[in-house]
N, C-alpha and C positions, 0 to 999 in steps of 0.2 A: 598653356602648356600647349604644346602641338599637336594637331589633328591626328586620328586613327591612321588616316593616309598618307601622315607626316611623319617619317622616321626624326625622332631629336637628333642633333650630331651628336650629345653625349652619347646616344646609344648607337652610332654608327660606329665613331670610335671605338666606343669597348669591341665591338663584334669584329673592328679590322684589327685591334692587336690578337683579339685572342685566335682570329684565326689565321695570324701570318706570325706570330712572335714565337710561337713552339717549332712551327715548320722550319723557320730559316735556322733558330738554333741547331734542329737537327742537322741540315744540310751544313753549318759552318762548321757546326764540332766533329761531321764526317770526313770531311775533308783533312780540317787538322790534325784528325784520327790517322788518315792516310799516311801524311807526312810526319808523323810522330813513330807508325811504325817503321817507315823509310830510316830512321835516324834510331831506331833501337839497335841495340846489341846482335852480333847472330845467335847468340845463345838464349838471349831472352825473347826470340820471333816466335815461338809457339802463343808465348803470353803475348805478347802484342797484338798477334791475329787474332785472339781470343778477345780482346778490348776492342778492336776493329769490329768486331763482329757484333758486340753489345752495342756498338755504338751505330752501326747499323742498325740493329732491333729496334733501340730508342728512336733513333731518326725516323722508321716507319711508322713507330706508334704516335711520333708527335706528328705527324704527317695525317694519318687518319683522323685522330682529336682534333688538327686544326681544321680540316674539310668537314668533316660529320658534326661534330660539337659532342660526339661522344667520347665516352675512354681518357677525360681529361686527368680525372685523380690514377689510372695507371701510365699514363703518359709523365705525370711530375711521379711518380715513383720509380720510374724507367731512368728519366734524368738525374735522380739523385743517386741511383744505383752506378749509373754512366761512370757518372763525376765522382763518385767514392772509390769505384775500382780503379779508376785513372790516377786519382790523386794517392791513392794507396799501394800503389807499385810504383809508383814514382821513381824511387833509386835502383828500381830491376828493371827500367825502361830506359833510363836517363842515358845520354849517348856518352857522357865520360864520368865516371863514379865519381860521388862528393862534388855532383855541381847540381844546380836548381833547375828540375825537369821544366821547359819549357812548354810541353806538351800538356803535364798533369796544371802550371800555372795558367794556361789560356782556356781550358777547359772550365776550370772553376770560378776565373773571373766572368767568361761569358754566360756560363751559368747564373751565376748571383746579381748579374746586371738583366738578363733577359725575366725570370723570376719576377722579378720588379714590376713587369709589363702586366703579369698573370693573376698574380695571387697576393692578397693581402699582406702585411706585416706580418699577425698573426701568425703566420704561414714561412714566409719566406724567412724571420729572422733565426728563428731555430734550426730550421734546414741549411741556412746558408753559414750559422754558426756550429752545427755538426759537421760539415764539407770543410770549412777552416783549422776544425781542431785536426779532421785526418791531415789537412794539408800541411800544417804547420808542426805537429808533433814533432816527427822524425827530423823536423829542419834544427839549424844553430839558432841560437837567438837573432844575430842581426839578419837573415833570411826570414825566420820566422816572421821578425818584427814586420818586415819590406812584405811582403804577403799578405800581412794582416792589414795595415793601411792601405795597400794598393786596392786589397777585396772591397774595406769597408766604403773607401772615398767612392770607387767605381760604382759601388751599388747604391748607394747613398744620391749621387747623382743622378744616376737611374729613375732612382725614386722620384727622385724633384721633379725630372724633366716629364714623368707621367704625371704626377699631380699638376706639373703649372699646363698639361696639354688638356686635362681634363677640366682645370678649373678654364681653360679659353670655350672649349668644347661648350660648357655649364653656362658662360657668359652671351654665346652666341645663341643657344637656347632662348635666354632670358630676351634677349634683342627681339627674337623673333618673335615670341611670346609677345610681349611689348608691341612689337611694329603691326601684328595681329590684333592685339587689344584697340590700338588706337584705330588701327583700319575700319573694326567695328563699329568703335562709337561714331566713328567720321558717317560711316553709313547709317549709325540709327539719325546722327543729328539732322543730314539731308534728307531721311525719310521723314522727321519729327517737324525739319521748315513744310517740306512740300505738304506736311498734312496741315499744318499753320496757316498757310497759304491755301490751301484747298479750303479749310475753315471760314478763311476772309472771303475768299468768295462766295462759300454756300450764303453767308452773313451780307453780304454784299446782295446777291442774286434773289434771294428768296424773302426775309424778312425788311430790307431795307424796301421793296417792292410793296411789299405788304403795309409798310409806313405810308409809303408814298400815295399807294390807291385809296387807303385810309383817309389821308388828311386833302387829296384832291377830291371826295367825295362828300368830308365832312358828315354832318347832321343823317345824310341819306343813307351811311353805309350802317347795317343793320347789326347790332351787338350779334347775334347769330352769325352770321357772314364773319366778321372782322374773329369771334372763336375760328371759325372753319379754317379762315385765314391763318392763323395762328397753331395748330393743329397741324398744319400742312407743314407749317415752315419749322417747327420742332420735329417733326419726325424727317425733316432731309437732315435738319443742324443735326440730329443726334443719332442718324442711319437708323431708328428704330421705328419704321412706319408701316407697324402691321406683320404680319407672317412675311416672310423670309426678306422684310427689310426692303420694301420695294414704296414705291411713289405712283403716283397718277401724274402721268407726266403731262398729258393735257390740260389738265388747270395749270403747272407750273409753266407752261407755254403761253398759256392765254395771258398768266400775269406778265410775261416780257412782253407780247402785244400790245399791251396796257400801257407802256409806258415808252412803246416803240418810236425814235424821231423821224420816220416816215410811215405813212399810210400803208396797212399792209392789205389785200385780200388775200383769206384761207380757202381753202379747201382742204375739210376736216373728211379723215376715215379712221374708225374706230381703231385707240389705241391701245394696250396691255398695259401693264403695272412693271414697272421695268426698278433694277436696282434705282438706289438714289444717287451712287455714283454715276450712272450712266446719263442719268435724268439732270443731273448738274453739270454733264460734260455737255449735254446736248442743249440745256439751257443757256449757257455761256457761251455754247460756236453759235446759237439763234441770234442771241444778241449782238452778238461780235460781227455779224454779218449783216444785222438789220444796220447796225452802226456804219458799218464800211460802205453802206447805201448811200446810209447820209453825208458820210466826208468825200466820199470820189466819185459815189456813181451819176452825178449831175441830174437828179430825178428824186420825186417825192414819193413815188409809189415802188412796190415790191409785191411778191406773189410768192406765200406762204401754201406748199403744199406738202400734207401730211397722209402719205398712202397705208395699206393694211401692213401690218408690223410696226418697223418702226425705224423708216425713210423722210425724213424731212427733207425739202428740198425748198431754196429762199432764191426766187429768180429778179434780176430787175432787167431793164431797159435802157441802162445808161451808157455811159460812154466806153465802157468795159476796158480792158487794160491786158499785156501780153505779160500771162506768169512766169515766162522764162527770162522776163527783164527783170525783173522784182529784183532791186540790190538785198543782197544776203542780210544785211543790213537792220532791213525792214521785215522782222518775225512777224509781222501779226498776223497774214494767212496762214504761216507754219506753226506759228507759237499758237495763235488762239484758237486755230481751227483742228490741221492735221493731226498736232502733236497730242493735244486734250482728246482726241476722240481715239487715236491710238492707245493711250494711254489705260481707257475702261473698255477695250477690246471692240473698238468702234471704228468705222472708215469717214474720211473727211475728203472729198475731192471739189476742187474749183474749176469750171471751164467759164473761161473770158476770152475775149479779143477787142483789139481797138474799135468800138463804131458796132461791137454786137452785142452790149451788154454782160453779166457777171450770174454765173447759174453757181451757187453753193448746194450740196448734194450730202445729206448724213445718214448713216446709216449705222445702227444698229443692231444687231453685234455682227460684227465685218463675216461675210461670209455666206 
């Protein structure tokens, strides 16, 4: 369903109909009544002006009901009284004796048509039937049959058109709801895929590193040490690493350095325990930075500095590069470092120049 802030098309349609159908009828029938009075015989002019006053008062009531939404039953009653009065006196106000009074016929048909847009059939059917009886009883068979057929047909067409538009608005609401649901499902699917990729990355950056360390050390790795590695990996994988869901970043970084493709000189400052998601982003960023040193710097050494708070710097004295000249299709720095850190509320900055080496600075949190 549409949200509370997004009104349904059906509700908007019904609001517009309720606001404008009555006032439009009031103005239209007031104009018709003016011409009806002009065509009224001079002997019946007092009656004609009385009917015009009734039409004017009813039009005012319909305007107020449409504008404020209040007094609709009163406006409905006055609408029926107006139509009944004009139809009931049709022979007195007719321009020619014995002729069908077009003033009364037009008031009846317009009233019957517009009521179909405002009220349900259980209200309009008896109301229109009563008005038809008032209009038709004084007429002959031929004129009476013509009036009945015309009013019934026009009222039925008006009701059918209203129901068709109402059905269309409901269909639009259904399509909007379906589109919103698909958008929500797509958003959830994207988030699920992101979490799956993150989980796989955690698995690679933690458990795989532990397996490699144990395999390299073989029998020298004690059971207690392996168990500690396993507990750390499980904490990161599940996000339940003790109070507040935090992990020891230094332990995770030392695991990355243990399998670094280049020799790393380290300078450590005390590190606080941080959320597993932030630790993961930093671990992956450091891993990528060391891999870039191995692939692009042309040197086999790098320096890692960890400062108070969480500020990790990786520096190499290699060939360097021009960050501004990096092709857009190469997303290594942007995707692996900048966006990864930004996603967890951190910041990554890469400084480099040809022949001047490269410095990668990772900060969490940003600010």
